[in-house]
C-alpha positions, 0 to 999 in steps of 0.5 A: 920722511913721512911720520907714522901715526902719533909721530911728527914727520921729519922737518929737516930736508935730508939733503942738509945732512952732509952740511950738518955733519961737516959742521959737526966734524969741524967742531970736532977739529977734523983736519985734512989727512986724519982718519975717521972710523964709523962704527955702525950696526944693522939699524943705523940710518944709512943717510947718516953714514953717507953724510959723514962720508961726504963731510969727511971728503970735503974736509980732506979726511980719510973715512971708513965704516965698520959694521957690527951685527949686535944692536945695543940700545939704552936698555942693553948697555955694556954690550961688547960690540967691538973687540970680539972680532980680532983687530977691531979695537986696534983699528979704532985705536989707530983712528983719530976720530970714531963716529959711533951710531949706537951705545958704547957706554960702560964697555971696556973697549971704549975705555981702551980706545979713549986711552989711546987718544982717539976722539969718540963721538956718539950719534944716535938722535933724529935728524931734526934733533941733530940740527936743533941740539948742535952745541951753541957758542959758549957751551963748551966753556960753560961745561968746562967751568962746571967741570972745575966746580964739580971736580973740587966738590966734596959734598952735593945736596939736592932738594926739592919741594915735596920731600926730595932731600939727597946728599952724597960725597964726591971725589972717588970717581972722575967728573965726566963732561960732555959739550956736544963734540969730540975735539980733544984727545981721548974725549968721548961726547954725544952730538947734542949733549951738554951734560955733566956727571960723576958717581957718588963715593961708595956708600955716601948717598943718603936721603929721599928722592921723590919723583913727581909728575913732569920728571922724565923716565928716559931709561929704560922707558921713555915717558913723563912720570905720572904719579909720585914715587918715593925712594929711600936712599941709604948707604948709596942704595935705593932701599925702598920704592913706594908709589903707584904705576911709576913705582911699580915700573921702576921696581920691576925693571930693577928687579929684572936687572938682578943676577941673584936674589941678593944682588943690590947693584941695580939699586945702587946710585949711578951717575948724578949730574945736571944738564946745561944745553940751552937748545934742549927743552923739557917739553920736547917729548910732549912736542915730538912724541915719546919715541926714544930717537926724539928724546935721547939727548934732549931729555937728558941735557935741558938746562937745570935738570938734575939727572938721577940715576941708578945701576952701573958705574964702570964708565967711571972706573967702578965695578958695577956692570949691572943691566939695572940702569934707570935715568930720571931727569928731574925738574925744579930741583935745587943743587948745592955744591959744598953749600953753594947753590948753582941751580935753584928750583930748576934754574941755573943761577951760577952765571958762568954756567948759563948759555944763551939759546941760539935761534934755529 
């Protein structure tokens, strides 16, 4: 594929995609006789659908494609692409694995499909990233251990030189863990993932977040932070935003997400967690450019980042379905779970959470 101006050309040979998809489906424990349902849209790469068909056939699985007309994105979450047409949810509930090529997060239909036991894998990164970020040996085991630690945590403390001092309580919402493939009944994952998060107990988050140059605004924008942003957090909400350009960009996006003058949902804290995939790199955007397709997974899952987020919490069972969602993977943070440090200055120090990078 020839790169556009400012964008690196695709390096992977397109003919390798079926082999990549076969390896991924094997990680998802696809067996002969199972049914795979593809959910695509008008912007889905056709070579991905074709590769999935080839891989499924080689594994003896049945596969079909369901194409929807809506095109949700990271800036348009909670779009009910499935369910508005009769029979679509029922069809996906009857499948063993769903491969979805756009963002299904924060939707009711996704919960219904997962509750039926169907495995769901989201695929939406570039071909090069699918190869580079594919889950390495040991990542699932490390993620499962992280889940066991986070699930019993009562209080989280996040600090960083420069003024960041955030605390919140846990337990009201479930811990959500992604290790890069959907191999368990009812499990949702993202190809290239390696991330864990939960939603703070309502009203429990207090403190200060200071975003600094080098942090990444991965949603709704796709850019490195260039100037400090000071956020005051009170009773689970951002109550003050101060700074320069990046503060203005954040303020305007959250304001745009309000449905009434007194709507505070965009300013509420959403999922809070950290990344652990050793295949991802913080400097990926500097290397590959700032187009979203090259950074969707990589920017969120590189080891040791603290992913600060505002907005919706319906994915965890809450009631906030706001469009005002903001995702910022922060570098150099220290994360403590009930007083135990697991990440120190952006480096994983809990041995059971560290995974070796695989050469590719």
